[in-house]
Backbone as numpy.savetxt, mean C-alpha at the origin, in Angstrom:
# Nx Ny Nz CAx CAy CAz Cx Cy Cz
-0.86 -1.26 5.11 0.53 -1.17 4.76 0.83 0.29 4.50
2.02 0.70 4.76 2.37 2.10 4.62 3.80 2.24 4.12
3.99 3.23 3.29 5.33 3.64 2.88 5.68 4.87 3.67
6.93 4.99 4.02 7.39 6.19 4.68 8.55 6.73 3.87
9.12 7.81 4.37 10.16 8.50 3.62 11.32 7.58 3.28
12.03 8.00 2.25 13.27 7.30 1.89 14.39 7.92 2.69
15.40 7.15 2.98 16.59 7.68 3.65 16.28 8.39 4.95
16.82 9.56 5.09 16.69 10.34 6.32 15.27 10.88 6.46
14.81 11.07 7.70 13.48 11.66 7.90 13.36 12.98 7.15
12.21 13.16 6.52 11.95 14.38 5.77 12.22 14.24 4.28
12.92 13.18 3.87 13.16 12.94 2.45 11.87 12.44 1.82
11.55 12.94 0.65 10.29 12.58 0.01 10.51 11.63 -1.16
9.46 10.89 -1.49 9.51 9.93 -2.59 9.27 10.67 -3.90
9.88 10.22 -5.01 9.67 10.87 -6.29 8.23 10.64 -6.79
7.57 11.72 -7.15 6.15 11.67 -7.56 5.97 10.72 -8.73
6.79 10.83 -9.77 6.62 9.99 -10.96 6.71 8.51 -10.64
7.65 8.13 -9.80 7.81 6.72 -9.44 6.58 6.22 -8.68
6.08 7.01 -7.75 4.91 6.62 -6.97 3.69 6.49 -7.87
3.44 7.49 -8.71 2.26 7.49 -9.58 2.33 6.33 -10.57
3.50 6.11 -11.17 3.63 5.01 -12.13 3.31 3.66 -11.49
3.82 3.43 -10.30 3.55 2.16 -9.62 2.09 2.05 -9.20
1.51 3.15 -8.70 0.11 3.09 -8.25 -0.84 2.87 -9.43
-0.45 3.28 -10.62 -1.27 3.01 -11.81 -1.38 1.50 -12.05
-0.36 0.75 -11.67 -0.41 -0.71 -11.81 -1.52 -1.30 -10.95
-1.88 -0.62 -9.89 -2.93 -1.10 -8.98 -4.27 -0.44 -9.31
-4.26 0.89 -9.40 -5.50 1.64 -9.51 -5.84 2.03 -10.95
-5.05 1.59 -11.90 -5.33 1.84 -13.31 -5.32 3.32 -13.66
-6.27 3.71 -14.48 -6.34 5.09 -14.96 -7.21 5.97 -14.08
-7.14 5.78 -12.79 -7.91 6.62 -11.87 -7.55 8.09 -12.14
-8.55 8.94 -12.43 -8.26 10.34 -12.76 -7.58 11.11 -11.63
-7.71 10.64 -10.41 -7.04 11.30 -9.28 -5.53 11.29 -9.45
-5.02 10.27 -10.16 -3.58 10.16 -10.35 -3.05 11.18 -11.37
-3.96 11.80 -12.13 -3.56 12.79 -13.13 -3.57 14.21 -12.60
-4.13 14.42 -11.42 -4.23 15.78 -10.88 -2.88 16.24 -10.34
-2.58 17.51 -10.51 -1.34 18.01 -9.90 -1.45 17.95 -8.38
-0.32 17.66 -7.73 -0.30 17.58 -6.27 0.50 18.74 -5.71
-0.09 19.41 -4.75 0.60 20.50 -4.04 0.87 20.05 -2.61
1.85 20.69 -2.00 2.21 20.38 -0.63 0.97 20.35 0.26
0.78 19.25 0.98 -0.35 19.12 1.88 -1.56 18.41 1.28
-1.57 18.21 -0.05 -2.68 17.50 -0.68 -2.69 16.03 -0.28
-3.88 15.47 -0.26 -4.04 14.03 -0.04 -4.88 13.50 -1.20
-4.31 12.61 -1.98 -5.02 12.00 -3.10 -5.59 10.68 -2.61
-6.90 10.50 -2.79 -7.57 9.27 -2.35 -7.91 8.41 -3.55
-7.61 7.11 -3.44 -7.83 6.15 -4.51 -8.62 4.97 -3.98
-9.44 4.36 -4.84 -10.24 3.21 -4.42 -10.23 2.14 -5.50
-10.25 0.90 -5.04 -10.36 -0.25 -5.95 -11.17 -1.31 -5.22
-12.21 -1.79 -5.89 -13.03 -2.85 -5.31 -12.91 -4.09 -6.17
-12.44 -5.16 -5.55 -12.34 -6.43 -6.24 -13.52 -7.31 -5.84
-13.44 -8.57 -6.21 -14.50 -9.50 -5.83 -14.56 -9.68 -4.32
-13.43 -9.69 -3.71 -13.35 -9.95 -2.28 -12.69 -8.82 -1.50
-11.73 -8.17 -2.14 -10.95 -7.14 -1.45 -11.40 -5.73 -1.84
-11.34 -4.88 -0.85 -11.52 -3.45 -1.05 -10.18 -2.82 -0.70
-9.67 -2.00 -1.62 -8.34 -1.42 -1.43 -8.45 0.10 -1.55
-8.03 0.78 -0.51 -8.04 2.24 -0.49 -6.62 2.73 -0.40
-6.27 3.69 -1.24 -4.94 4.27 -1.23 -5.00 5.75 -0.92
-4.01 6.23 -0.20 -3.90 7.64 0.15 -2.47 8.08 -0.12
-2.31 9.11 -0.95 -1.00 9.64 -1.29 -0.90 11.02 -0.65
0.06 11.20 0.21 0.26 12.46 0.93 1.39 13.23 0.25
1.04 14.36 -0.35 2.03 15.16 -1.08 2.83 16.03 -0.13
4.09 16.18 -0.46 4.98 17.07 0.28 5.40 18.22 -0.62
6.32 19.00 -0.15 6.77 20.17 -0.89 7.52 19.79 -2.18
8.24 18.66 -2.15 9.07 18.29 -3.29 8.85 16.85 -3.74
7.76 16.24 -3.32 7.51 14.85 -3.70 6.36 14.29 -2.89
6.41 13.01 -2.63 5.38 12.31 -1.87 5.94 12.00 -0.49
5.24 12.46 0.55 5.68 12.20 1.92 5.46 10.75 2.30
4.27 10.24 1.96 3.98 8.85 2.29 2.79 8.36 1.48
2.69 7.05 1.40 1.58 6.37 0.74 1.01 5.40 1.77
-0.29 5.45 1.96 -0.96 4.52 2.87 -1.95 3.71 2.03
-1.90 2.39 2.15 -2.81 1.52 1.44 -3.51 0.65 2.48
-4.85 0.70 2.45 -5.65 -0.09 3.39 -6.37 -1.19 2.63
-6.41 -2.36 3.25 -7.07 -3.53 2.66 -8.22 -3.96 3.55
-9.34 -4.32 2.94 -10.47 -4.85 3.70 -11.00 -6.09 2.98
-11.39 -7.07 3.75 -11.95 -8.32 3.23 -13.46 -8.26 3.39
-14.19 -8.40 2.29 -15.65 -8.31 2.34 -16.31 -9.62 2.74
-15.54 -10.66 2.93 -16.10 -11.98 3.27 -15.33 -12.60 4.41
-15.45 -12.02 5.59 -14.68 -12.48 6.75 -14.87 -13.95 7.09
-16.04 -14.49 6.87 -16.29 -15.87 7.27 -15.81 -16.89 6.27
-15.34 -16.46 5.12 -14.92 -17.36 4.05 -13.44 -17.72 4.19
-13.02 -18.80 3.52 -11.59 -19.14 3.54 -10.74 -17.97 3.02
-9.58 -17.81 3.59 -8.75 -16.64 3.34 -7.98 -16.72 2.02
-7.89 -17.89 1.42 -7.08 -18.08 0.22 -7.45 -17.11 -0.90
-8.74 -16.95 -1.19 -9.17 -16.07 -2.29 -8.78 -14.62 -2.01
-8.88 -14.19 -0.77 -8.49 -12.83 -0.40 -6.99 -12.64 -0.60
-6.21 -13.61 -0.15 -4.75 -13.54 -0.30 -4.38 -13.47 -1.78
-5.03 -14.28 -2.61 -4.73 -14.28 -4.05 -5.07 -12.94 -4.68
-6.10 -12.29 -4.20 -6.52 -11.01 -4.77 -5.60 -9.86 -4.36
-5.09 -9.89 -3.15 -4.25 -8.77 -2.70 -2.76 -8.97 -2.97
-2.34 -10.20 -3.24 -0.91 -10.46 -3.48 -0.32 -9.61 -4.60
-1.00 -9.46 -5.76 -0.42 -8.62 -6.82 -0.28 -7.15 -6.39
-1.17 -6.67 -5.55 -1.09 -5.30 -5.05 0.13 -5.17 -4.14
0.31 -6.14 -3.27 1.46 -6.13 -2.38 2.77 -6.23 -3.17
2.77 -7.00 -4.26 3.96 -7.08 -5.11 4.34 -5.69 -5.64
3.34 -4.91 -6.05 3.59 -3.56 -6.55 4.14 -2.67 -5.44
3.58 -2.78 -4.25 4.05 -1.97 -3.14 5.49 -2.33 -2.75
5.79 -3.61 -2.74 7.16 -4.04 -2.45 8.11 -3.52 -3.52
7.70 -3.58 -4.79 8.53 -3.08 -5.89 8.76 -1.57 -5.74
7.73 -0.83 -5.35 7.87 0.61 -5.13 8.86 0.90 -4.00
8.77 0.13 -2.94 9.70 0.31 -1.82 11.14 0.07 -2.27
11.35 -0.98 -3.05 12.71 -1.28 -3.53 13.19 -0.19 -4.48
12.30 0.28 -5.36 12.66 1.28 -6.36 13.06 2.61 -5.73
12.36 2.99 -4.65 12.56 4.32 -4.07 13.39 4.31 -2.79
13.65 3.13 -2.25 14.37 3.06 -0.98 13.49 3.35 0.22
12.17 3.33 0.00 11.23 3.60 1.09 11.07 2.36 1.97
10.43 2.56 3.11 10.11 1.45 4.00 8.66 1.04 3.76
8.41 -0.24 3.66 7.05 -0.77 3.60 6.80 -1.45 4.93
5.76 -0.98 5.65 5.50 -1.57 6.95 4.02 -1.54 7.28
3.64 -2.36 8.25 2.29 -2.40 8.76 2.14 -1.22 9.71
1.17 -0.34 9.44 1.04 0.87 10.26 0.72 0.54 11.72
0.20 -0.65 11.99 -0.06 -1.05 13.37 1.23 -1.47 14.08
2.28 -1.73 13.29 3.55 -2.16 13.85 4.69 -1.56 13.02
4.99 -0.26 13.22 6.03 0.40 12.42 7.40 -0.26 12.51
7.61 -1.07 13.51 8.88 -1.79 13.62 9.02 -2.90 12.59
7.94 -3.22 11.92 7.95 -4.29 10.92 8.37 -3.75 9.56
9.48 -3.07 9.50 9.95 -2.43 8.26 10.39 -3.43 7.22
10.38 -2.95 5.98 10.90 -3.69 4.82 10.22 -5.03 4.64
8.91 -5.01 4.68 8.13 -6.23 4.51 8.26 -6.77 3.09
8.23 -8.07 2.98 8.12 -8.74 1.69 6.64 -9.00 1.44
6.30 -9.43 0.24 4.90 -9.75 -0.06 4.40 -10.84 0.89
5.20 -11.86 1.09 4.81 -12.97 1.96 4.57 -12.50 3.40
5.47 -11.66 3.91 5.31 -11.15 5.29 4.04 -10.30 5.40
3.81 -9.45 4.40 2.62 -8.59 4.43 1.34 -9.42 4.34
1.35 -10.46 3.51 0.18 -11.34 3.41 -0.11 -12.00 4.75
0.93 -12.44 5.43 0.74 -13.10 6.72 0.19 -12.14 7.77
0.52 -10.86 7.66 -0.03 -9.87 8.59 -1.49 -9.55 8.27
-1.78 -9.41 6.98 -3.12 -9.00 6.54 -4.13 -10.14 6.55
-3.68 -11.31 6.15 -4.58 -12.45 6.00 -3.82 -13.74 6.31
-3.63 -14.01 7.59 -2.87 -15.22 7.94 -3.51 -16.49 7.36
-2.67 -17.31 6.75 -3.17 -18.57 6.18 -3.68 -19.48 7.29
-3.01 -19.42 8.45 -3.45 -20.19 9.60 -3.85 -19.21 10.70
-5.15 -19.03 10.93 -5.56 -18.08 11.96 -5.06 -18.50 13.33
-4.83 -17.53 14.21 -4.34 -17.86 15.54 -5.38 -18.66 16.32
-4.89 -19.49 17.22 -5.81 -20.24 18.08 -6.57 -19.29 18.98
-7.85 -19.55 19.13 -8.67 -18.74 20.02 -9.08 -19.62 21.19
-8.95 -19.08 22.36 -9.42 -19.82 23.51 -8.38 -20.17 24.40
């Protein structure tokens, strides 16, 4: 999932809003306390029972250019319900950040999928009903 600029291209997200929301996911990660300069990339990690979540905050000249959050499932062969339950609160925070800042939340594999809801993002990341194979 990815956040992009608010409003017109080149507009940056407010640093305080991004950091405050990311603390809800990544807690007191010391990386969130470091000053950010234009061009910096802050890397964040969270490992749950089933999900691995990596966050990347790209700093701009006057704010945050974008936030990229990657999700990985450590138990591919297991039922998807536990993974969905673990990542749903993270997606809720990302959706709230998008609403708060006017940013777009989308699947980086499909940038046309703008303004995702938690439910839509869950279905992209971990479909409850896997597609038919064959």
